[in-house]
Residue, then its C-alpha position, 0 to 999 in steps of 0.5 A: m500500500h502506497l503511503h502518502v506523506p503530506r508535503p510540508r506547508s509552504l512558507a506562504g501558507q505557514l505565514f498566512a496561518m501565523q498571521a491569521v492566528l495573530i490577528a485573531v488573538v489581537v482582535v479577541g484580546y482587544a474585544l475582551f479588554t474593551y468589554i471589561s473596560d466598558r463594564g467597569q466604566a458602566e459601573d462607575a457611571a451607574g455609581r455616579q448616577a446613583r450618587a447624583v440622584s441620592l444627593a438631589i433627594a437628600d437636598s430637597p426641602s420637600v423631603v426634609a419637610a416630609i420627614g418631619t410629618p407623622d407619616p413620612t411614607a405618605p408623601l415620600q413614596p409617590y415622590a420616590v416612584r416619580v424620581m425612579r421613573d424620571t432618573d432611570v434608576d432601579f430603586v430609591t429608598i428613603m429611610d429613617p436614621y436607623g435604616i427603617r424604610w419609608t419608601h421602596p419599589d416594593p411597598a411590601q418592603i416598607g417598614h423593614p430594615f434597609q439591606g446594606h451598609i449605612e454606618r458611614a451615612q449615619r456619620g454624615e458621609t455619602f458613599t457608593e457600594t455594590y451590594t445584594g439586596t431585595l432586588g438583587p445585586s446593585v450599585r447603590a449610593v447612600t446619602p444622609v438627609l441633614d436638618g442643620d447638622r443633624v441626620v434626620g434620614l437616609v436616602s439610597a438610590g441604586i441601579k441593578v447590576e443586571e441593568i449595567s450588564k445589559r448596557a455593557q452587552e449592547q456595547l459588546t455587540a457593536l464591538t463584536g461587529v467591529a472586531a469581526g470586520a477587523l478580523l475579516l479585513g486582516a484575513v483578506g489582506t494576509y491572504v493577498i500578501n501571502a498569495r504574492l509571496r507564494r508566487h515569489t517563493h514558488g510555493m516552497n517551504a522554509d526548508e526547501l528555500s534553505r536547501m535551494h540557497d545552499y545549492h545556489q551558493a555551492a554552485l555559484h562558487a564551484v563554477r570556474e566561469g565568472l558570473l556577475m549580476l547587476d541590479g536595475q541601477y547597474r550596481v553589483a548585486l552578486i559576483n562569484d569567485g570566478g568573476r572576482e578573479l577574471l575581473g581582478v576585483t577584491g573586497d566587498v564590491v556588492g552594491t558598487s556601481v560597475a563604473d566604479l570597479g576600475l575596469p577598462a572603458q570598453l569592458t565597462g561600456a559592455l556591462l552598462a549596455s542596455e542591449p544584450r551582448v553575445d560572445e564579445v571579446h574584451l580585455a581585462a587587466e591581465r586576461v582576454l574575456v568573452v562577455n555575454t550579457s542578458p537583461v532580466s526583465g519582468g515588465e520592467r528592467r530589473g537588472t543584467v546577468v553577465t557571464l565571463r569566460d577566460v580565453t587568454e590561453l585560447q587567444s594565445l593558442t590562436g595567435e600561435l596557430d596563426s603563426e603556424r599558418g603563416f609558417t605553412q604559407a611561407l614554406r609553401s611559397q618557399a617550396h614553390e620558389a625552390a621548385n622554380r630554382l630546381h627547374t632552372v638548375v635542371s634546365l641548365i644541366e640539360l643545356g650542357r651548362a653544368g658549371e653554371a647550374v652548380e654556381f646557381a644552386t650554390a649561391e642560393l644555398e649560401l644565401a639561405q644558410a647565411l640568413t639562418d646563421q645570422v638570425v640564429a647568431a643574433v637571437g639564440e633563443p630558439v622560439l624567437a629565432a624560429l619566429l623571426l625566420g618564419k616572419t621573414a619569409q612571410a614578409n618577403e611574400r608580401g613584398v616587405e623586407l624584414v631586417v634583424s638589427r645588428e644590435s640584437r643579441l639574445d643568447d639561449g637560456l637567458l630568459p627566466p622561467s617567469l617569462p614564458a615563450r608564449d608571451l614572447v611570441t604574443i608580443l614580438g609576433n603581433l608587433v612584427d605583424n602590425a609593422v608588416d601591415a604598415a610597411q606593405g606598399a611603402v617605399p621602401s617596404r622595410v621592418t627592422v627588429a631588435a631584441y637585446t638585454e640591457p642593465a636596468g636598476d638592480g637587474s636587467e630588462l629585455v628590449m624588443r623594438v620593431s620599426d617600420t617604414g609605413a605612414g607612422v602613428d598620429p601622436a594623438h593616437a599614441d595611446l589609442v592604438f593599444q586599445r582593443g578595436f582601434s585600427t587605421k586599417p579596414s576591418g578584416e575577418g575576425g575584426r582588427g585592433l586586438g593584436l596591439a591590445l594583447v601585446r600591451q596586456a602581456v607586457r603589463r602582466h610582466g611589469g613592463t612598458l610599451t611605447v610607440t614613437e616615430a621611427e627614423g625616416g618616418g614610420a612607427r617604432f614600437e618598443a617593449r621592455l620587460p624586467l628580467g631581474d638578475a637573469g640578464r646580467g653579464t650578457a652583451t648589450p647594445a653598448t658592446v655590439a656594433g651598430r645603432p638602433d634600427s641600423g641595418g642588419v641581416a635580412 
């Protein structure tokens, strides 16, 4: 048999029950307090009314005169009945100083002793009490009748407790109606509020909400991707650990405006955009980020959800892949050129000119070997040497002469492990590509590369300088050229303006500097300086190598 376990009441249901009980308790408590208070007030009012009536009767001259007659009951009984009718009291009893009744609502009680306390009245004092007499419990006042200073009689006027209860019950009926209305209004208001709460909590109870919060926190901090949530005023509402790391922010930034996070201008603009952004590439301080934004709306803008992915390594690999593609194209071109030269050699042999064939082939081999030997001699670091050889072939294919300056000297094993070859390829490769683009079509079309170390402070620094003979860089754009998206050339496949931005990012990551100035003879000269500490000490510098910056060299 399937046992159905009832689902725990939702948080909204629990709050509704609690609020309904609370309102009921408050209303019932108030009603009870008001009833008790009204009953007490009714008894006080009855006591004041009885006191006023008894004092009025005691001060009446006709009463004093009637007491002096042989039969006081004859004039006083009808008088007491009239007073009872006119003043809405339940009884008026006039008695002698010893408490023997002269009047009573029930004539049969006339001549009998008054049931109640009269001692204080006999001493000339008016007082009020609650006492059970012949008519039942009543609130009564007893007043002495004075003839001069002598007590000649007593007057008691009273209202039965039963009548007082009827008055309180009339008020209680009205109060009950008001209380019922208040309870109904409170219940309706509580239901409306809790119905809205049910929609917001999706009918979940407190335990379920607590578990969801725990899962949310665990998932939020477990994912490596960055997650950033902004409210409608573009303030940080939530950020996970990955987002802090990718954006490079520290401390408590919740509640801080995006504009105050110190992010690059273009990244800040993407986060502040009202329209969605899909797979946009932006540079943070040390990373290349893919940014996606999606507005959160529910009839009105409530905020923005931002996801961040780190593609720094992917971008570096893409750059290396582009370099490999360039090398492949250069090798294909060289193979085509080598085939042409081989055909020339074969044709010379077929024509019987073997000596000229040998001379032609030897000259081509010597030229290629000289280029390789001179590049490797200047730049012994294998990755950079391979890069320069490949870039030389690429530049040659595009009609640009790539020259390695005579001042270049970079021995193998000089660079510290903290400066990975991948970053060097990113820096020098992008600078060369940018220079080749600028120099293509110029007269002359030349790119000059220098790579060496020199003393700096307590250690040394690596200098990589790339100059071109292109149109140069407008001084007004000296800083803009390093921003992502800036380019003076038409946009190509995949966009432009990312290479120099990646160069600056890599240079800054290693604590270096990147500048652009005008080269000798026109064109632009980009120079990157990276600190090496003590790693580069004892190595040849431009001062010990013949030549000058941007001087001619091997090509």
